[in-house]
C-alpha positions as CSV (number, residue, x, y, z in Angstrom):
1,X,-0.1,-0.1,0.0
2,X,1.2,3.7,-1.1
3,X,2.1,6.0,1.6
4,X,-0.7,8.3,-0.2
5,X,-3.3,5.7,0.4
6,X,-2.1,5.3,4.1
7,X,-2.2,9.1,4.5
8,X,-5.9,9.1,3.0
9,X,-7.1,6.2,5.4
10,X,-5.5,7.7,8.2
11,X,-7.6,10.7,7.5
12,X,-10.5,8.9,7.2
13,X,-10.3,6.7,10.2
14,X,-9.4,9.9,12.4
15,X,-12.5,11.6,11.3
16,X,-14.8,8.4,11.6
17,X,-13.6,8.2,15.2
18,X,-14.9,11.5,16.2
19,X,-17.9,12.0,13.6
20,X,-20.0,8.9,14.7
21,X,-19.9,9.2,18.5
22,X,-20.4,13.0,18.3
23,X,-23.6,12.6,15.8
24,X,-24.9,9.7,18.0
25,X,-24.5,11.7,21.1
26,X,-26.1,14.9,19.5
27,X,-28.8,12.8,17.9
28,X,-29.7,11.1,21.3
29,X,-29.5,14.7,23.3
30,X,-31.4,16.9,20.7
31,X,-34.2,14.1,19.9
32,X,-33.6,14.8,16.4
33,X,-33.6,12.8,13.4
34,X,-32.6,15.6,10.6
35,X,-29.3,16.9,9.0
36,X,-28.6,18.7,12.3
37,X,-26.9,16.2,14.4
38,X,-24.9,15.2,11.3
39,X,-23.8,18.9,10.7
40,X,-22.8,18.9,14.5
41,X,-20.9,15.6,14.3
42,X,-19.3,17.0,11.0
43,X,-18.1,20.2,12.5
44,X,-16.9,18.6,15.7
45,X,-14.9,16.0,14.1
46,X,-13.3,18.5,11.5
47,X,-12.0,20.4,14.2
48,X,-10.8,17.7,16.6
49,X,-9.4,14.9,13.9
50,X,-5.7,14.8,13.1
51,X,-4.8,15.7,9.8
52,X,-2.2,13.5,8.0
53,X,-0.3,14.6,4.9
54,X,1.6,12.8,2.3
55,X,5.0,14.7,1.0
56,X,7.9,13.6,-1.1
57,X,11.1,14.7,0.5
58,X,14.5,14.3,-0.5
59,X,14.8,11.4,1.8
60,X,11.7,9.6,0.1
61,X,8.2,9.6,0.7
62,X,6.8,10.7,4.3
63,X,3.6,10.9,6.2
64,X,3.2,13.9,8.7
65,X,0.5,14.7,11.2
66,X,-1.0,17.7,12.6
67,X,-3.3,17.6,15.6
68,X,-4.9,20.1,17.7
69,X,-3.8,18.3,21.0
70,X,-0.1,17.8,20.0
71,X,2.3,21.0,19.7
72,X,3.9,20.8,16.3
73,X,4.1,18.5,13.1
74,X,5.1,15.0,13.9
75,X,6.2,12.3,11.3
76,X,4.5,8.9,10.8
77,X,6.6,6.1,11.1
C-alpha cells in the first residue's frame, strides 16, 4: 500500500472516530432525526480529528501529522 493511500486512510479513520460518536450523542441529546446532528458531528470531527499529509522529500516519501492536542508537526513512521 502506498504512503499516499495510508495518509488518506488515516485521515478517514481519524474523522470517523470523532464523527460517529458525536453524531450519535447529538442525535440522542437533541432528539432529532434530521441533518442537525450530522452537521454537528461533521463540524466537531473536522476540528478535533488529526490531519495527515503525504509529502515527497529528498529522503523519500513521508507522512506527517498535525493535531490540535499535539504541539507541532510529527512524522508518522
